[in-house]
N, C-alpha and C positions, 0 to 999 in steps of 0.2 A: 537507664535512659533518660533522653532530653524533654527540657517541659512545654508543657502541652504547651502549643503555636498559638498564635493568634486570630482566631476565628477568615479565610481569605475574602473577600467583599469580591461579589462579583462584577461583569465589565472592563475594561479596557484606557480606550485611552480616555476616556470622560469618566474616570476616575475611582478603574481598578487600580491593583494595585500591581507596577512593576516586581518582575518574577525574575534574578536571575539565578536558574534553580543545581550551578554550578560554574564553580572558576577556573585558565587554566584551561589545557586540550583534551577532550578530555575524547579518550576514547573508546567504540566499543574493541575492536580485535583482540582484546586482556583484558585482563583483569584488573580491574586498578587495585591502590593499598587495602590492606585486607578490612575496610573497614564497612561489614555486614551492616546489611542497615535496619533492622529485627525484624523479621521477619519469620511471624507467628499465624498459622493456617488456626481455624475457628471455626465449629460447628454451630454457631449461638449466635442468633433470629441477625439480621442486621440492621444497621444503627436506624433507627426515620431520617427522611429526607432533611431535615435541617438538624440534625444531631448536627453539636460542633464538630467542626477537629481534631484526630489523635497522631503529637508529634511522633514519628517513626524510631523505635528504639536502635541499638546499638548494641551487636555481639552473636551470636552463634544463632540460630533458632533456636527456641525447647522444644524436645519429640515429644508435650503433655504442656499441660497447663490446665492449672483445676477451673471443673467445673468441665472437662469435656471427657469424655469416657475415650481408654488411654489404646488403643490399637491391640484387635486378638490378632493371637498365635498367625498365622500363617497369612492371613488381610497387611492390603497395602500398605503403608503410611501414609497412604494419602489417599482419599477417591478421585483427586484430577491435581494435573499439575500443565499447567500451563506457558506457554515459553512465546516469552514474546510482551513489551507493560508500554502496549501503542493504545486507538484504538484499541484492536479489540479483546489487543487482553488486558485492559482497562477492563471496557464492560462484560466480559465472559467470567471473570470475576466474580463479577459484582453478581452475575444470572447461580451463578454454580454456588456462594455465599448467601443466599435468598436462597438454594433449594435446605441450604443447613451439611452443607461438605467440605468434609477438610480439602485447601484449596489451596494451594502456596504456584506462589508467581516465577520464574524467573524470570532475570532481563540481563541480556550481555553489557550494557551500557551502567558511567552513576547517577542514572535519572531515569525514568523517566521519559514514555511521550517519541519515543518506538519513530516512526521518520521524522515524524522530527522534531527529535529530539540532537538527534545528528541532520539531517538537511538542513543549517543554515548561513547557511553564503549569503549577500548582500546580495536579494531584490523576493528568497524567496519566498512563503507565498498556497496557497489553495488555485489551485483553476476553478474549481465549482465552487457558486457563490457560498459566500459561509450561514447566508441560513440553510440552504439543504447543509453542507457538510461540516454540519456539526451533530447530535447524536437525539435521537425523535424520542428513547423510550422514555424520557423525567416537562410531567409538563411543567412543573416549579422549579426542571435549569433548565427551561425557550421561558418562559417568566423573568428567570434574576440575573440568566447572563445576556451582554449589550454586546455588540459584534462594530467593530468600528468604520471597518469598513468592503464596502462590496465585500471585492476576493478577498481572507484577512492576511497580513505577511503573517511568517514559521513563529517574532515574537508572540503575539500576541493566542495565535492557534496553539503554543502550546503550557501557555501559561491557563488561557483554555482546558488545557487537560488537567492542573495540575489543580484546578480549580476541581474538574471534576472526584478523579485524587482524592482530596480533600473534604469535596460536601456527601463523600460517601465514603469516610475512611479505608478508606482499601490502602493507603498503604503498607497496613503494619502483613499481609499475608505477600509482599513485595520484596524478593529478592535482588541485590541490585549488583552489579559487577560481578555479577556469575551467569558462563554461561551455556546452556546444556551440547556437550561431549558427544557424547551418545546415549542412545535407549534400543533395549536387550524386551521382545518376550520373552514374556512366561509365558508357555504356549495350554502349562500345566494348572499355577495357579489366573489369569487371564491379569497379568498385571504387566506393563511395564517399569524397566528398570532404569535409571535415569543416572547416567556420573557427568558429574559436573566440573569446568577450568580448573577450581580450585579444591578439586578430588574427590569435595563427598557423594553418595550415590543415592540414589532415593528411589522408592519405589510406589509407583502410582497405577491403580484402578483403570483409568484411566489418565490419556497426555492431546492437552488440543494443542495444535500449531500455532499463532497469531503473531507468526512470524516475522509478516509482509510481504508484500506478489516484491515489493521493491528495495528491495537493504542487501542482495545479496550485493556487494558493488563493484563492478566492470574495472580492475585493477589498469592501469593504462599497459600495454605489447609493445612500446615502441622503438625502438636499439637507440640504444647511450642514454636511456629518461636516470641511470641514474649514476651518470660523472656531469651529471650538470652540476652546474657552482651554483647556482641562482637558489633561490625558493620556488618546490612545489606541492601543490594542493592538491584539492583534489572536494567539488562542489555536494557531495556524501561524504562527507567527514573532514569540513569546518574548523575551524583553529575554532573554541570557544572564546577565546580570550580575540578573536576575528585578525585579520590582516591586516597594517599597513600597505597598503601598493599608493598611495596619495604622490606622485613625481615619480610613480615605475616603473621599464619597458617592462610591457604585462603580455599574455600569448594564452592563449586560451586556442583550449585543443576543442573541438566535437565543437557543435549547435543542437543537442538538441533542445528537450523541454525547455531543464536547467540554463543552456548556456543563455534561453532566448530571453532569462528574468538580468539574469547578471548578467549580459554582457553593458546596456544601459548603467547599472550602474558603475561597473568599474569604470565605463568611457567618460563616464563625468572623473575618472580621480585617479585617468593612467597620464603618467604622461602620454605615452606610447601602445595606442592598446593593435594587435595584430589578433587576426579569431583567425582559424586553422579549418574550414572544412572539408568535408568529405563529400553529406545531402544537404543539399537545403533542404531549408522544414518548411512549411505551409501552417504562418505566422496570422490571426486572429485579430483586432486587438481587442482589451480587453477592458476596454473604460472603468478600468479599477475610480475611487472615486468615495469619500467618507459617504457616514447613513446620519443622515437627520435623524436627529429628536422621535421628528412626526415619523417619519420610513420609517424607527423600531418600534417604535410609540403601533405603528399599525398591522404592525410584521405579528408585533406581543400581540392585540387580535385576531387576526388572522391564523392564528401555529396549530389550534387543532385541526381545522379542518385542510388548512398545508401540510398537516403530518398524516395523515388518511389520504387525502389525495396525492401523497408521495408515496406511501409503499401500493400506490395498485400501478404504480410509471414506471417505467417504459424501461429508465432506467434508473431515476433518484434523485430525477429534476422536472420540472414540471418546465413542459415545454409544447407548443399544442401540436400533435401530430400534427403529417406532410397527410395530404390525399391526391393527386396528383404529381402523373410525371411529368419527369425537366423534355424530355422530347418532345413534348402534346403540349407545353405553353407555348407563350411566342419569343421571342428575342424581347423583348417590349418587358413580357408579364418579369418573364424567367427575370432579367435586369434589376422589376424593382424587387422581386421578395428577397433575390440575391442581396442587395444592394439594406435589405429591411437586415439580414441574416449579418450580413457582414456589424453595419451597426448596433447589433444588441449588448454588444460586448465577453457570448454566451460563445464553449463553447462548442457546446451540437449548433447556435443557430443557422452553419450556412450547410453544416450534413440536412439539418431538419426541415429545410426548404422543401423536396421531392423525396419522394417512393420510393427514388430509383437510385440513387449519389451513391449508395452506398456495392449497386445490384450490374450499371449496368456503365460499361468503359464512356459509350457517347457521352451520356447524362452527362458522369461524370465530369468529364473536360468541360461542360457547361457550366461545370461550379467551377474548376479548379483554374478557367481562365481570368472568370473574371476575381482572381485572386492572387493570379499571372501580374491583371490591367492595375490592381494597386502595388503591388510591388514599384512599377516603374514610375508608378506617379507615387510615391512616397524618397525614393532610395533616387539621388541624384545622379548620378553617372551611368552611363548605359551600359559600360562592362561590370561593372559592382552585378545591380539588376537583375541584370541577366544570369551573373553569375548566383542569385540569391536565390532567383524564380524554379524550382522546383518542376522536375518537365517529362522524369525517369519514373512516376511511379503514380496511380490516380490520385488527390485531393481523397482524408481522412484516412486510405489505407498506415499508415503513421499517425501515432495521434496528433492532432494537432497545436499545438502552440497558441499558448493567448502573449498580447506586444501590450507589454506600457518603455514604446523609446524602442523596441532592437530595431525596427529600419533605420527610423530616423537617425541612429545612432551611427551609420554606416557613411549617415551625411558631411561627419563631425571630421576634419580637416587632419586628428592624428587617431582615423580608425578603420584599418587596414583590415583587408578580405583573403587569406587568403584559398587558394580552390587549391583543391588537394588535386582532381582530379584534371585537372591539369598543370598543375608541376608536383607529384604528390611530397610526403616523406619519407626522408629517409630514412634520418635519425635528430639525436638529440644531442645537442656537442656542451662541452663546458660554459661554451659565451650563450648559446641559447639555441633555434630549431634547424638544423640542415630544409631543405629539397633542396630537387632536383633544377633548381633556377638557382637559391642562393642559397646562403646564409644569412639567418631573420634572430636580429641580439635580442635578448631578454635580461629582464632583473628575475621575470617569474617567470612560474609556469604555473599553468590550473588546468589541470584534466577533464573538463564536465564530459566524462565518458562516459554515466550510464549504470546498469546495472545485467544483473545476471536473475533478467525478467519469472517470475515467478516458481519458479522450481527451483532457485538459486540459493531462497535460503534452509529448504525443505532438503537438498543434497546435502549442506552444507552440514546434517550435525550426521553422526554416521548411528544411520536406525534400519535395523535386521529383527528381520518381523518373523514370520513361522518355515519351522523350514531349516532355519538359519543365514534366510537371505536377505539382500542388501535394500535397503529402496533406489538401492545409483544400481543395484545389477537388472532390479524388475526394472528401470524407468529409463531402460538405458537405451533405450529405442523412441523417447517420450516416456512424458506422463500418462499415467495413467492412475483412477476409478472411478469409483459409481459416487454422482449427484457435485463429481468435483466435491466432494468428504470423502470420501473414506476409497481406504487402494485397499483388496483383495488379500490380506496375505497377513494385512499390520494390522490386526483389530482393536476398538480400542483406540485409537490413533488421529483426534478431525482437527483434518483443517481445513478454518476461514480464508478467503477471501482466495485460497491456492490454483492453479488452476487448473483447468477443465468446467471453469462457474465466470461469470458475469463477471466479474471481476472489474481487469482495467477500465472493459466496455463499461464498467459503471460508474455513478458514482461509489467510492468505494467507505463511504459510513452506513450511506444506508442499502451494501453487498454487508459487512459489518452487522451490521445488528440482525441482517433478516440469515447469515448463519453460523453465528455466537442463539440465537432462539430453538433457532431445530436445534443443534446439536445440548443446548443444552432439558430440551423441549422430548426428546433422545433420552440421556440419562437420566432424565423422570422417569421417564416410565420402561430404562433400563431393571433401576433401584423397587419400581411398585411395585413388578412382573418379576422380583428374587432374577433375572437374570444377569452377568454381571460380562457377557464382550455380547461385542456390534462390529459383523466382518464381512465387508461391500464382498456377496455373490460375484466369479470368474463369468457371470452371461450377465449379472448389471452393469456391470462394469464394461466390456467386449458390445453391449448395447448404447451404454452413452458414451462408448467414445466412438463411435461408429455417428450419434447423433450429433452429434460434437463436431464432427471432421464435415457429417455431409450440409449439416447448418456453416460455420466454414466458408461451402464451398460454393454456395451459394451469392457468397460474396464477391467484391475487389479483394477481400482483406488476404486470403490465400497467395496472391499476385505478389505482391511488397515486400521484398526481402528489409522484414524490423524485429524488431520488439519482441510483435505482438508473437516471431514463429520462430525467438530463434535463433533470427542468424548474425545478430551481434554478438551472439560468444563463437568465438569459433572452433568445432567440431561437435556442438553442443546441436541436439536433429534436428529439422524444423519442424516443425507438430507448431500447430495454431494453438493457441495454450491460455484461451478465454472462448468460452460462450458465446455466440453470436444471436442466441433467440434473442436475450433483452430476457432484462431481469423478470421482468411479467411472467410470464411464462418458467420462467426457472422456478420460480416460486413455485409457482401454481403444479408441477415436476418436483419437488420437496414437498409443500405439503399432502399430495398424493401419495406419493409412496408412504409419507407417518399417518393418513390418513385409514388401509392398507393395509395391518400389522406392518410399515417398514417395508413395504415390499423390499427385494433388491439385497435386503441384506437380509443374511444367516445371522442368528442371536440363540445364546444360549450361557450354562451356568457352571461357573465351575464345579469339578465331582465337590470339590469341600462347600459351597455355597452352603446356606440354607433354604432353601433353593427344592425345585424339583427336578431340578436337574434339568428340565425337557431343552429341543434344540427346535431351534425353526427358523426358516425363514419367512420370513412374513410371513402371507397365506396361502405360500407354493408348501407343494412340497418338499419331505426334505434332502432330497436329491433335486431341487428346481434353480 
């Protein structure tokens, strides 16, 4: 057992400690050297909010700890298993532990942090303001932590998550460097049997997939990639020791949001930077800056009211909702509104100017043209500016990016844009990248090719539900579930921030908290009623999937090929993957189901459970 560590001081650059959670080039693709980090699960009450942190231990987790009841014969080893130790997994562990449940978190990486552990490329930061992109469940946490910037960078967010894990003593129930490869449902026992890549098998009554909606890395599918003689990097798997690209000829493939953040930094370091673009993006200025002590004090004073308003909001950020149509405003009024949105530094600043920006193509075009004019004004070379200008899809139907010098980077003499719609990429060679026009020499290639979003992390696990049916088989035509929480035929398997929920159309941390709290309350309800299984009914699932599709069809989203629709992954079904009706309406739908006895779900008890053995579907008839 490691010696107790000193209590971490809250904060960041203004007095908080710098964290270096791991050294070397850590990866999540396979297990690290076998150093288990002391996963132990407990029914003990949670520590008080001000309890000192405990250092995690080493060695295999014991099957029993003094003071804990042993698992009864026939009962699963765990009440709950959580897969993933990012924002979602940490909060889920915190909430389940407060119920007194035997809970264990499995994390494939060799430290906590999820997305913010892996995505550490230069320039990585959140695109939701730090004040909003943080937990709201603890007023004490709000008061003690100080964000240093309007938009926190990756190292600061990771320090924050480490502080949370230490403050609430979460590490002792987390097993690191362990990937869950398989999950098989025991229909008679109402439990899941999990198999990890270390060969361990664990049974759990409930499983929560907190694997993240942007964690399944989309590997580059470019001919000749394995022949390149230089260094290759991926934005979603950046080496922990960093990558020294100073004075090198660097090529970047991809211009999504990760690339938009990375390219300005590389432009300052590289001797030559060549960017290969297939589709241009709409990037808005972040206007990021340090937060003053006065701003921090003012934020802390209003945090209680801010958090209350956040929970009632449409997307987890506080923006004045629009009331008028862009087409009914005169040009001067629109220009003033768009200019205010552009200068706001908010991801939704332009999208929230008028009610019809995302529902009417003509209205959308007025906002899109405002952004195009800004690109022309910033980028000096007219040909480069035109290549960087989106014209083939409506503004906002691909996720907009926040810009901290992206467009101005192309004004540097050593930065060059290659438009792959004009000169397609043919292959990677040992010396660089070849297009139909020429070969572009490079010493290093950075792949900024994104993720298999929303479904990829779930389908990476071999999940086998009722009747031996796999989740991959069920989702062959696209994801299906009820309320984005449970998929029919896969009982007791909850998903946080998964497909068909607001997820990527909202502040992720805000939606994570809502999901985790609903799941926790649901499990508490089941246990209080002596029930051991909850499953979505096929009828409710059909209705929800139809509602999600209908809601999306009222917008411009489905008209664009994007990762929102799975278009970035060859062979992936084209389905709009998020709920576009707003997180406020979604929250109400979830709460209404719970109030009505979990309407839309079938609840039952295993034959061996010490309960009445009744089966019910919310308040609906048995066959409903």
